[in-house]
N, C-alpha and C positions, 0 to 999 in steps of 0.2 A: 806334444810339440816340444816340451821341455826336454824329454828324453831324446828326441831326434836331434836336438841342439847339442847334445853331449859332446864335449871336445871343441865346441864352437861358440856361437853367439846366438842369443835369442833376443828379439826386439819386441818390447812390450809397448805398444802404441797406446796413447791416451790413458796412461796409468792413473791420471787424476780422476778418471771416470769409473775406476774400479770399485765395485761394491765392497763394503766392509768385510763381508765373509770371504771374499776372494783376496782381499789385502792380506788376510791371515795366511792363506795358502801360499801366496807369493813369498811372504816373510819366512814361512817354514822352509820353503825350497832354498831361499837365500842363506838362511842360517845353518841348516843341516846339510845342504848340498844333496838332499834326497827328495825324490818325488815318487808318488804312487799313481799309476795310471788308473783311470776309472775301471772298476771291476777287478783290479789286481789285488792279490793277497799280501804282497810284500813291496817294500820300498826299494827303489833303485838309486844308487849313487849317481850323481851327475856333476860333471865338471863343465859348467856352462857360464860363459860371460853374459852379463845382462846389460842391455841398453834400453833405457826407458825414455819415453817422450810424452809430453803433455803441453797443452796450451793454457793450463791452469796454474795458478799461484799456489804451489804445494805448501809453502811455508805458511801462507794464510789459512789454508785448509787444515794444517796441523793445529794452528791456534784456535780455529773454529771447531776442532775435534771431528772433522769429517774425513781426515786422512790420518792414518796411524803414524805417530811420531817415530816409532822404532823402524818402520818400513821406510819412512822418509830418509832417515840417517843411513840406512843400509844402501839405499839407491843413490844417495847424494855423494858418493865417493869422488866422482869427477863430474863437474857440471859444465855443460856447454850451453850457452844461451844464444838462441838465434833471434835476430831482431825482425820486427815487421818489415815488409818490403818497403814501406814508405821511408824507412831509415837507411836504405841502401838502394835507392832508385836506379843508380847507375848499373846495377846488375840485371834490371828488368829486361832490357833488349835481348841479352844472351839467354836468360831463362825463358823468355817468351818464345824465342825462335826454337829453342830446344823442345819445349812443350808443344808448340804448334806442329812440329814435325811428327811428334808422337801421337797427337790427337787427330790429325787429318790424314787423308789419303796422300800418298807421295805426289800425286798429280797437283795437289793444292798447297804443297809445302812452301811455295814462294809467294803466296798470296797475302802475307802479312806486310802491309805497306809501311814505309818510314813514318807516315803520319799517324798510323795506328800505334806504332811503337812509342811515338812521342806522347800520345794520349795515355797509353798504359803507364808511362813514367810519371805523368802529371797526376794521375789518380792517387789519392791518399789511402793506400791499401791498409786496412785494419789487420790483415792476417799475413801469412807467409807465402812461400812458393806454392803450397798446396792450393791456396785460394786462387792464385794466378792460373794454375793448371785447370782448375774447375771453371774459372771464368772463360778461359780459352776454349774449353770443350763446349760451353754454352754459346760462345761466339761462333764456333764452327757450325753449330746448328742454324744460327741466324744467317750465316754467310751464304749457304747453299752454293758453294763453289765460286762465288764472286770474290774479288779482292777485298780484304778487310781494311777498311779505311777508318779515318778518325771519326767520321759520321756514324759508321756502324758500331764502333766502340762506344760512342755516346748513347746510341740506341740500346745496346746491351746493358750499359750502366743504368740507364733510366729504368729498364725492365727489372733490374735487380733491386733498385730502390723502391719500386712500386709495381710489382708484377701485374701484368695485364694480358689480355688476349691479343696476340699478334699473328700476323701472317708471316710465316717463316720464308716462304719462297713465292715469287711471282709465278703462279700457275693458273692455267685456265680451269674453271670449276668443272 
């Protein structure tokens, strides 16, 4: 994948979860601009921009010696911090509508009600937009084509806090 990104950008998601032996490999690629494919005999030069993301505190991991300090400083050339959704709730309606259209069939794209959006904005999201997207995918399964109301949002939230067996759709046995 690194070689395929030559001349472009590679995205390393969840870099904070990278095993120590793989941290070394990423550091080598960053320092020498060379990679070797599995089974290859020689290294290949690579001109690749790297974007890395994590939900972990890498500086704390460096202090705890669970993340390589040299890799941390190579990756930390430009830092963009994204805040949890609870700190920018005003963006939730736009994000929710976008994700809803992606998650559900076009025929149900307009079933996210204003009350549901209000409930989504009121929830104290611990995570970011990915959590909202996953939540909406779960909600879609609960909705079964019905409009998504504030009550349904509450039901899905309750299920997330304490999973239980639920009937997803009103169907005859």
